[in-house]
PDB file with SEQRES, HELIX, SHEET and CRYST1 records, atoms N, CA, C and O in Angstrom:
SEQRES   1 A   54  MET THR THR GLN ARG LYS ALA TYR ARG ALA SER ILE LEU          
SEQRES   2 A   54  HIS SER VAL ALA ASP PRO LYS ASP VAL GLY ILE ASP GLU          
SEQRES   3 A   54  SER LEU THR ILE ARG PHE GLU ASP ARG VAL LEU VAL VAL          
SEQRES   4 A   54  GLU ASN GLY HIS VAL VAL ASP LEU GLY HIS ALA ASP ALA          
SEQRES   5 A   54  ARG TYR                                                      
HELIX    1 AA1 PRO A   19  VAL A   22  1                                   4    
HELIX    2 AA2 ILE A   24  SER A   27  1                                   4    
HELIX    3 AA3 ALA A   50  ARG A   53  1                                   4    
SHEET    1 AA1 3 ARG A   5  SER A  15  0                                        
SHEET    2 AA1 3 LEU A  28  GLU A  40 -1                                        
SHEET    3 AA1 3 HIS A  43  HIS A  49 -1                                        
CRYST1    1.000    1.000    1.000  90.00  90.00  90.00 P 1           1          
ATOM      1  N   MET A   1      -4.425  26.137   1.821  1.00  0.00           N  
ATOM      2  CA  MET A   1      -4.955  24.836   1.728  1.00  0.00           C  
ATOM      3  C   MET A   1      -4.470  23.955   2.861  1.00  0.00           C  
ATOM      4  O   MET A   1      -3.268  23.946   3.125  1.00  0.00           O  
ATOM      5  N   THR A   2      -5.300  23.236   3.528  1.00  0.00           N  
ATOM      6  CA  THR A   2      -4.877  22.423   4.609  1.00  0.00           C  
ATOM      7  C   THR A   2      -4.402  21.160   4.152  1.00  0.00           C  
ATOM      8  O   THR A   2      -5.112  20.531   3.368  1.00  0.00           O  
ATOM      9  N   THR A   3      -3.266  20.676   4.537  1.00  0.00           N  
ATOM     10  CA  THR A   3      -2.826  19.319   4.242  1.00  0.00           C  
ATOM     11  C   THR A   3      -3.336  18.308   5.109  1.00  0.00           C  
ATOM     12  O   THR A   3      -3.227  18.433   6.329  1.00  0.00           O  
ATOM     13  N   GLN A   4      -3.922  17.248   4.552  1.00  0.00           N  
ATOM     14  CA  GLN A   4      -4.470  16.130   5.327  1.00  0.00           C  
ATOM     15  C   GLN A   4      -3.462  14.917   5.022  1.00  0.00           C  
ATOM     16  O   GLN A   4      -3.226  14.551   3.870  1.00  0.00           O  
ATOM     17  N   ARG A   5      -2.914  14.353   6.110  1.00  0.00           N  
ATOM     18  CA  ARG A   5      -1.981  13.247   6.021  1.00  0.00           C  
ATOM     19  C   ARG A   5      -2.448  12.171   6.928  1.00  0.00           C  
ATOM     20  O   ARG A   5      -2.787  12.431   8.082  1.00  0.00           O  
ATOM     21  N   LYS A   6      -2.474  10.978   6.443  1.00  0.00           N  
ATOM     22  CA  LYS A   6      -2.868   9.734   7.293  1.00  0.00           C  
ATOM     23  C   LYS A   6      -1.831   8.668   7.004  1.00  0.00           C  
ATOM     24  O   LYS A   6      -1.353   8.535   5.877  1.00  0.00           O  
ATOM     25  N   ALA A   7      -1.485   7.902   8.044  1.00  0.00           N  
ATOM     26  CA  ALA A   7      -0.621   6.750   7.929  1.00  0.00           C  
ATOM     27  C   ALA A   7      -1.361   5.500   8.283  1.00  0.00           C  
ATOM     28  O   ALA A   7      -2.047   5.456   9.304  1.00  0.00           O  
ATOM     29  N   TYR A   8      -1.243   4.479   7.469  1.00  0.00           N  
ATOM     30  CA  TYR A   8      -1.884   3.204   7.662  1.00  0.00           C  
ATOM     31  C   TYR A   8      -0.885   2.138   7.824  1.00  0.00           C  
ATOM     32  O   TYR A   8      -0.023   1.953   6.965  1.00  0.00           O  
ATOM     33  N   ARG A   9      -0.971   1.382   8.966  1.00  0.00           N  
ATOM     34  CA  ARG A   9       0.006   0.236   9.140  1.00  0.00           C  
ATOM     35  C   ARG A   9      -0.668  -1.021   8.893  1.00  0.00           C  
ATOM     36  O   ARG A   9      -1.637  -1.362   9.572  1.00  0.00           O  
ATOM     37  N   ALA A  10      -0.136  -1.820   7.825  1.00  0.00           N  
ATOM     38  CA  ALA A  10      -0.842  -3.056   7.435  1.00  0.00           C  
ATOM     39  C   ALA A  10       0.122  -3.820   6.479  1.00  0.00           C  
ATOM     40  O   ALA A  10       1.207  -3.355   6.131  1.00  0.00           O  
ATOM     41  N   SER A  11      -0.351  -5.003   6.092  1.00  0.00           N  
ATOM     42  CA  SER A  11       0.307  -5.700   4.916  1.00  0.00           C  
ATOM     43  C   SER A  11      -0.267  -5.038   3.722  1.00  0.00           C  
ATOM     44  O   SER A  11      -1.443  -4.679   3.662  1.00  0.00           O  
ATOM     45  N   ILE A  12       0.670  -4.875   2.697  1.00  0.00           N  
ATOM     46  CA  ILE A  12       0.317  -4.206   1.494  1.00  0.00           C  
ATOM     47  C   ILE A  12       0.391  -5.226   0.309  1.00  0.00           C  
ATOM     48  O   ILE A  12       1.431  -5.866   0.155  1.00  0.00           O  
ATOM     49  N   LEU A  13      -0.601  -5.391  -0.476  1.00  0.00           N  
ATOM     50  CA  LEU A  13      -0.519  -6.207  -1.588  1.00  0.00           C  
ATOM     51  C   LEU A  13      -0.365  -5.482  -2.859  1.00  0.00           C  
ATOM     52  O   LEU A  13      -1.018  -4.455  -3.044  1.00  0.00           O  
ATOM     53  N   HIS A  14       0.441  -5.931  -3.745  1.00  0.00           N  
ATOM     54  CA  HIS A  14       0.632  -5.318  -5.076  1.00  0.00           C  
ATOM     55  C   HIS A  14      -0.048  -6.188  -6.081  1.00  0.00           C  
ATOM     56  O   HIS A  14       0.225  -7.379  -6.228  1.00  0.00           O  
ATOM     57  N   SER A  15      -0.961  -5.526  -6.776  1.00  0.00           N  
ATOM     58  CA  SER A  15      -1.755  -6.259  -7.843  1.00  0.00           C  
ATOM     59  C   SER A  15      -1.330  -5.761  -9.120  1.00  0.00           C  
ATOM     60  O   SER A  15      -1.338  -4.554  -9.361  1.00  0.00           O  
ATOM     61  N   VAL A  16      -0.921  -6.718 -10.041  1.00  0.00           N  
ATOM     62  CA  VAL A  16      -0.511  -6.414 -11.412  1.00  0.00           C  
ATOM     63  C   VAL A  16      -1.569  -6.544 -12.387  1.00  0.00           C  
ATOM     64  O   VAL A  16      -1.403  -6.137 -13.537  1.00  0.00           O  
ATOM     65  N   ALA A  17      -2.685  -7.103 -11.994  1.00  0.00           N  
ATOM     66  CA  ALA A  17      -3.903  -7.219 -12.960  1.00  0.00           C  
ATOM     67  C   ALA A  17      -5.195  -7.352 -12.096  1.00  0.00           C  
ATOM     68  O   ALA A  17      -5.172  -7.620 -10.895  1.00  0.00           O  
ATOM     69  N   ASP A  18      -6.311  -7.138 -12.823  1.00  0.00           N  
ATOM     70  CA  ASP A  18      -7.472  -7.265 -12.164  1.00  0.00           C  
ATOM     71  C   ASP A  18      -7.871  -8.674 -11.782  1.00  0.00           C  
ATOM     72  O   ASP A  18      -7.961  -9.497 -12.693  1.00  0.00           O  
ATOM     73  N   PRO A  19      -8.119  -9.041 -10.548  1.00  0.00           N  
ATOM     74  CA  PRO A  19      -8.369 -10.372 -10.122  1.00  0.00           C  
ATOM     75  C   PRO A  19      -9.571 -10.977 -10.819  1.00  0.00           C  
ATOM     76  O   PRO A  19      -9.574 -12.199 -10.970  1.00  0.00           O  
ATOM     77  N   LYS A  20     -10.580 -10.268 -11.254  1.00  0.00           N  
ATOM     78  CA  LYS A  20     -11.726 -10.753 -11.942  1.00  0.00           C  
ATOM     79  C   LYS A  20     -11.337 -11.207 -13.323  1.00  0.00           C  
ATOM     80  O   LYS A  20     -11.964 -12.104 -13.886  1.00  0.00           O  
ATOM     81  N   ASP A  21     -10.307 -10.596 -13.876  1.00  0.00           N  
ATOM     82  CA  ASP A  21      -9.863 -11.047 -15.250  1.00  0.00           C  
ATOM     83  C   ASP A  21      -8.937 -12.226 -15.257  1.00  0.00           C  
ATOM     84  O   ASP A  21      -9.016 -13.084 -16.137  1.00  0.00           O  
ATOM     85  N   VAL A  22      -8.030 -12.280 -14.252  1.00  0.00           N  
ATOM     86  CA  VAL A  22      -6.940 -13.245 -14.327  1.00  0.00           C  
ATOM     87  C   VAL A  22      -6.946 -14.284 -13.068  1.00  0.00           C  
ATOM     88  O   VAL A  22      -6.206 -15.267 -13.059  1.00  0.00           O  
ATOM     89  N   GLY A  23      -7.796 -13.995 -12.067  1.00  0.00           N  
ATOM     90  CA  GLY A  23      -7.839 -14.795 -10.899  1.00  0.00           C  
ATOM     91  C   GLY A  23      -6.880 -14.218  -9.856  1.00  0.00           C  
ATOM     92  O   GLY A  23      -5.870 -13.599 -10.192  1.00  0.00           O  
ATOM     93  N   ILE A  24      -7.239 -14.447  -8.518  1.00  0.00           N  
ATOM     94  CA  ILE A  24      -6.493 -13.772  -7.514  1.00  0.00           C  
ATOM     95  C   ILE A  24      -5.152 -14.240  -7.433  1.00  0.00           C  
ATOM     96  O   ILE A  24      -4.287 -13.406  -7.166  1.00  0.00           O  
ATOM     97  N   ASP A  25      -4.783 -15.577  -7.639  1.00  0.00           N  
ATOM     98  CA  ASP A  25      -3.450 -15.933  -7.543  1.00  0.00           C  
ATOM     99  C   ASP A  25      -2.479 -15.311  -8.678  1.00  0.00           C  
ATOM    100  O   ASP A  25      -1.300 -15.047  -8.440  1.00  0.00           O  
ATOM    101  N   GLU A  26      -3.004 -15.132  -9.761  1.00  0.00           N  
ATOM    102  CA  GLU A  26      -2.272 -14.585 -10.877  1.00  0.00           C  
ATOM    103  C   GLU A  26      -2.141 -13.018 -10.781  1.00  0.00           C  
ATOM    104  O   GLU A  26      -1.220 -12.447 -11.364  1.00  0.00           O  
ATOM    105  N   SER A  27      -2.999 -12.384 -10.096  1.00  0.00           N  
ATOM    106  CA  SER A  27      -2.991 -10.922 -10.006  1.00  0.00           C  
ATOM    107  C   SER A  27      -2.011 -10.390  -9.000  1.00  0.00           C  
ATOM    108  O   SER A  27      -1.572  -9.248  -9.134  1.00  0.00           O  
ATOM    109  N   LEU A  28      -1.645 -11.159  -7.998  1.00  0.00           N  
ATOM    110  CA  LEU A  28      -0.831 -10.705  -6.909  1.00  0.00           C  
ATOM    111  C   LEU A  28       0.602 -11.112  -7.149  1.00  0.00           C  
ATOM    112  O   LEU A  28       0.860 -12.296  -7.365  1.00  0.00           O  
ATOM    113  N   THR A  29       1.548 -10.192  -7.122  1.00  0.00           N  
ATOM    114  CA  THR A  29       2.989 -10.591  -7.325  1.00  0.00           C  
ATOM    115  C   THR A  29       3.822 -10.364  -6.054  1.00  0.00           C  
ATOM    116  O   THR A  29       4.793 -11.074  -5.791  1.00  0.00           O  
ATOM    117  N   ILE A  30       3.427  -9.393  -5.307  1.00  0.00           N  
ATOM    118  CA  ILE A  30       4.284  -9.023  -4.161  1.00  0.00           C  
ATOM    119  C   ILE A  30       3.399  -8.696  -2.898  1.00  0.00           C  
ATOM    120  O   ILE A  30       2.372  -8.029  -3.019  1.00  0.00           O  
ATOM    121  N   ARG A  31       3.804  -9.158  -1.747  1.00  0.00           N  
ATOM    122  CA  ARG A  31       3.046  -8.918  -0.571  1.00  0.00           C  
ATOM    123  C   ARG A  31       4.140  -8.329   0.399  1.00  0.00           C  
ATOM    124  O   ARG A  31       5.128  -8.997   0.701  1.00  0.00           O  
ATOM    125  N   PHE A  32       3.933  -7.089   0.862  1.00  0.00           N  
ATOM    126  CA  PHE A  32       4.816  -6.429   1.864  1.00  0.00           C  
ATOM    127  C   PHE A  32       4.220  -6.573   3.230  1.00  0.00           C  
ATOM    128  O   PHE A  32       3.106  -6.106   3.468  1.00  0.00           O  
ATOM    129  N   GLU A  33       4.869  -7.155   4.065  1.00  0.00           N  
ATOM    130  CA  GLU A  33       4.425  -7.379   5.474  1.00  0.00           C  
ATOM    131  C   GLU A  33       4.874  -6.200   6.342  1.00  0.00           C  
ATOM    132  O   GLU A  33       5.980  -5.678   6.202  1.00  0.00           O  
ATOM    133  N   ASP A  34       3.997  -5.816   7.218  1.00  0.00           N  
ATOM    134  CA  ASP A  34       4.228  -4.826   8.265  1.00  0.00           C  
ATOM    135  C   ASP A  34       4.790  -3.546   7.696  1.00  0.00           C  
ATOM    136  O   ASP A  34       5.923  -3.173   7.998  1.00  0.00           O  
ATOM    137  N   ARG A  35       3.944  -2.814   6.808  1.00  0.00           N  
ATOM    138  CA  ARG A  35       4.389  -1.605   6.241  1.00  0.00           C  
ATOM    139  C   ARG A  35       3.584  -0.470   6.785  1.00  0.00           C  
ATOM    140  O   ARG A  35       2.535  -0.646   7.404  1.00  0.00           O  
ATOM    141  N   VAL A  36       4.127   0.744   6.526  1.00  0.00           N  
ATOM    142  CA  VAL A  36       3.265   1.954   6.699  1.00  0.00           C  
ATOM    143  C   VAL A  36       3.078   2.647   5.359  1.00  0.00           C  
ATOM    144  O   VAL A  36       4.037   2.901   4.630  1.00  0.00           O  
ATOM    145  N   LEU A  37       1.833   2.945   5.054  1.00  0.00           N  
ATOM    146  CA  LEU A  37       1.453   3.612   3.811  1.00  0.00           C  
ATOM    147  C   LEU A  37       1.020   5.093   4.272  1.00  0.00           C  
ATOM    148  O   LEU A  37       0.152   5.268   5.127  1.00  0.00           O  
ATOM    149  N   VAL A  38       1.661   6.080   3.664  1.00  0.00           N  
ATOM    150  CA  VAL A  38       1.312   7.372   4.103  1.00  0.00           C  
ATOM    151  C   VAL A  38       0.574   8.066   2.911  1.00  0.00           C  
ATOM    152  O   VAL A  38       1.090   8.100   1.794  1.00  0.00           O  
ATOM    153  N   VAL A  39      -0.624   8.608   3.175  1.00  0.00           N  
ATOM    154  CA  VAL A  39      -1.448   9.272   2.161  1.00  0.00           C  
ATOM    155  C   VAL A  39      -1.636  10.678   2.553  1.00  0.00           C  
ATOM    156  O   VAL A  39      -2.009  10.998   3.681  1.00  0.00           O  
ATOM    157  N   GLU A  40      -1.363  11.552   1.566  1.00  0.00           N  
ATOM    158  CA  GLU A  40      -1.474  12.993   1.775  1.00  0.00           C  
ATOM    159  C   GLU A  40      -2.357  13.547   0.713  1.00  0.00           C  
ATOM    160  O   GLU A  40      -2.077  13.429  -0.479  1.00  0.00           O  
ATOM    161  N   ASN A  41      -3.458  14.169   1.160  1.00  0.00           N  
ATOM    162  CA  ASN A  41      -4.472  14.791   0.202  1.00  0.00           C  
ATOM    163  C   ASN A  41      -4.974  13.789  -0.814  1.00  0.00           C  
ATOM    164  O   ASN A  41      -5.210  14.135  -1.972  1.00  0.00           O  
ATOM    165  N   GLY A  42      -5.132  12.603  -0.406  1.00  0.00           N  
ATOM    166  CA  GLY A  42      -5.566  11.563  -1.336  1.00  0.00           C  
ATOM    167  C   GLY A  42      -4.576  10.781  -2.184  1.00  0.00           C  
ATOM    168  O   GLY A  42      -4.968   9.916  -2.967  1.00  0.00           O  
ATOM    169  N   HIS A  43      -3.297  11.085  -2.029  1.00  0.00           N  
ATOM    170  CA  HIS A  43      -2.210  10.571  -2.837  1.00  0.00           C  
ATOM    171  C   HIS A  43      -1.285   9.819  -2.033  1.00  0.00           C  
ATOM    172  O   HIS A  43      -1.013  10.315  -0.940  1.00  0.00           O  
ATOM    173  N   VAL A  44      -0.724   8.684  -2.352  1.00  0.00           N  
ATOM    174  CA  VAL A  44       0.284   7.981  -1.660  1.00  0.00           C  
ATOM    175  C   VAL A  44       1.592   8.788  -1.757  1.00  0.00           C  
ATOM    176  O   VAL A  44       2.009   9.149  -2.858  1.00  0.00           O  
ATOM    177  N   VAL A  45       2.177   9.046  -0.726  1.00  0.00           N  
ATOM    178  CA  VAL A  45       3.340   9.838  -0.697  1.00  0.00           C  
ATOM    179  C   VAL A  45       4.580   9.099  -0.086  1.00  0.00           C  
ATOM    180  O   VAL A  45       5.717   9.566  -0.167  1.00  0.00           O  
ATOM    181  N   ASP A  46       4.287   7.930   0.522  1.00  0.00           N  
ATOM    182  CA  ASP A  46       5.427   7.224   1.108  1.00  0.00           C  
ATOM    183  C   ASP A  46       4.903   5.824   1.461  1.00  0.00           C  
ATOM    184  O   ASP A  46       3.727   5.624   1.766  1.00  0.00           O  
ATOM    185  N   LEU A  47       5.848   4.861   1.402  1.00  0.00           N  
ATOM    186  CA  LEU A  47       5.576   3.402   1.743  1.00  0.00           C  
ATOM    187  C   LEU A  47       6.844   2.880   2.298  1.00  0.00           C  
ATOM    188  O   LEU A  47       7.861   2.916   1.606  1.00  0.00           O  
ATOM    189  N   GLY A  48       6.857   2.400   3.493  1.00  0.00           N  
ATOM    190  CA  GLY A  48       8.127   1.875   4.102  1.00  0.00           C  
ATOM    191  C   GLY A  48       7.831   0.854   5.181  1.00  0.00           C  
ATOM    192  O   GLY A  48       6.722   0.782   5.711  1.00  0.00           O  
ATOM    193  N   HIS A  49       8.826   0.081   5.490  1.00  0.00           N  
ATOM    194  CA  HIS A  49       8.709  -0.936   6.554  1.00  0.00           C  
ATOM    195  C   HIS A  49       8.504  -0.243   7.856  1.00  0.00           C  
ATOM    196  O   HIS A  49       9.256   0.679   8.175  1.00  0.00           O  
ATOM    197  N   ALA A  50       7.446  -0.665   8.693  1.00  0.00           N  
ATOM    198  CA  ALA A  50       7.068   0.005   9.864  1.00  0.00           C  
ATOM    199  C   ALA A  50       8.119   0.121  10.991  1.00  0.00           C  
ATOM    200  O   ALA A  50       8.144   1.095  11.743  1.00  0.00           O  
ATOM    201  N   ASP A  51       8.987  -0.913  11.077  1.00  0.00           N  
ATOM    202  CA  ASP A  51       9.952  -0.855  12.111  1.00  0.00           C  
ATOM    203  C   ASP A  51      11.158   0.055  11.726  1.00  0.00           C  
ATOM    204  O   ASP A  51      11.822   0.615  12.598  1.00  0.00           O  
ATOM    205  N   ALA A  52      11.403   0.179  10.482  1.00  0.00           N  
ATOM    206  CA  ALA A  52      12.545   0.961  10.056  1.00  0.00           C  
ATOM    207  C   ALA A  52      12.346   2.458   9.850  1.00  0.00           C  
ATOM    208  O   ALA A  52      13.269   3.269   9.936  1.00  0.00           O  
ATOM    209  N   ARG A  53      10.989   2.794   9.553  1.00  0.00           N  
ATOM    210  CA  ARG A  53      10.750   4.181   9.207  1.00  0.00           C  
ATOM    211  C   ARG A  53       9.933   4.923  10.281  1.00  0.00           C  
ATOM    212  O   ARG A  53      10.000   6.147  10.384  1.00  0.00           O  
ATOM    213  N   TYR A  54       9.199   4.203  11.038  1.00  0.00           N  
ATOM    214  CA  TYR A  54       8.181   4.861  11.887  1.00  0.00           C  
ATOM    215  C   TYR A  54       8.273   4.398  13.320  1.00  0.00           C  
ATOM    216  O   TYR A  54       7.497   4.847  14.164  1.00  0.00           O  
TER     217      TYR A  54                                                      
END                                                                             
């Protein structure tokens, strides 16, 4: 099986509820600035600060 890995550099938003149910301001609790999100075979395998990790 071939492993597919991709990295995305961006700001990451953490949502604790569906915005359509509680509103956008109530659904967001944490915003991570300048992060790298690593996805392998469709699953998140790593999240870290871009300068420190990559």
